[in-house]
C-alpha positions as CSV (number, residue, x, y, z in Angstrom):
1,M,3.1,58.2,71.5
2,K,6.1,60.4,71.1
3,V,7.8,58.9,74.1
4,K,7.3,55.4,72.7
5,L,8.7,56.4,69.4
6,L,11.7,58.1,71.0
7,T,12.3,55.1,73.2
8,A,12.2,52.8,70.2
9,L,14.5,55.0,68.2
10,F,17.0,55.2,71.1
11,F,17.1,51.4,71.6
12,T,17.3,50.8,67.8
13,A,20.3,53.2,67.6
14,L,21.9,51.6,70.7
15,F,21.4,48.1,69.3
16,S,22.8,49.2,66.0
17,V,26.0,50.6,67.5
18,T,26.4,47.5,69.7
19,A,25.9,45.2,66.8
20,Q,28.3,47.1,64.5
21,A,30.9,46.9,67.3
22,D,30.3,43.2,67.5
23,C,30.9,42.9,63.8
24,S,34.1,44.8,64.1
25,F,35.2,42.7,67.1
26,K,34.5,39.5,65.2
27,Y,36.5,40.8,62.2
28,Q,39.5,41.6,64.4
29,I,39.5,38.1,65.9
30,C,39.2,36.6,62.4
31,E,42.0,38.8,61.1
32,K,44.3,37.9,64.0
33,S,43.6,34.2,63.7
34,C,44.6,34.5,60.0
35,D,47.9,36.0,61.0
36,V,48.6,33.2,63.4
37,K,47.2,30.3,61.2
38,H,49.2,31.4,58.2
39,L,52.3,32.8,59.9
40,G,55.0,33.6,57.3
41,D,52.7,33.0,54.2
42,D,51.6,36.5,53.2
43,A,49.5,35.2,50.3
44,A,47.5,32.8,52.5
45,V,47.1,35.6,55.1
46,A,45.7,37.9,52.4
47,G,43.3,35.2,51.2
48,C,42.1,34.4,54.7
49,T,41.7,38.1,55.6
50,S,39.6,38.5,52.4
51,K,37.2,35.9,53.8
52,C,37.1,37.9,57.1
53,V,36.2,41.1,55.2
54,A,33.4,39.2,53.4
55,K,32.1,37.9,56.8
56,R,32.2,41.4,58.3
57,G,30.3,42.8,55.3
58,A,27.6,40.1,55.7
59,C,27.4,40.9,59.4
60,L,26.9,44.6,58.8
61,A,24.3,43.9,56.1
62,E,22.4,41.8,58.6
63,V,22.5,44.5,61.1
64,G,21.3,47.0,58.5
65,A,18.4,44.7,57.5
66,E,17.3,44.3,61.1
67,K,17.4,48.0,61.6
68,T,15.3,48.6,58.4
69,V,12.7,46.1,59.6
70,E,12.4,47.8,63.0
71,A,12.1,51.2,61.3
72,G,9.4,49.8,59.0
73,K,7.5,48.4,62.0
74,D,7.6,51.8,63.8
75,A,6.5,53.6,60.6
76,W,3.6,51.2,60.2
77,E,2.5,51.7,63.9
78,G,2.6,55.5,63.3
79,T,0.5,55.1,60.2
80,K,-2.1,53.0,62.0
81,S,-2.3,55.6,64.7
82,F,-2.6,58.4,62.2
83,I,-5.5,56.6,60.4
84,K,-7.2,55.9,63.7
85,G,-7.0,59.6,64.6
86,L,-8.2,60.6,61.1
87,T,-11.2,58.3,61.1
88,D,-12.3,58.6,64.8
89,D,-15.5,60.6,65.3
């Protein structure tokens, strides 16, 4: 049981770091495309970059939600095992 839990935690952490890196990479691409698209118009670049920031925030929130769901599933499985051990004769 401990090995399964540790494995699940490892892959959850690995996925989280990878997903966060993906959010950052997408943000960098978005930001650079704003610079190119609105070359010479600082106000337009700022507006476009603000949209990129919002998209990155949504991406990170989604990653956090997925991580929370996985942690909840792991906790539920541990609870079921605890109850089974408690009630077995």
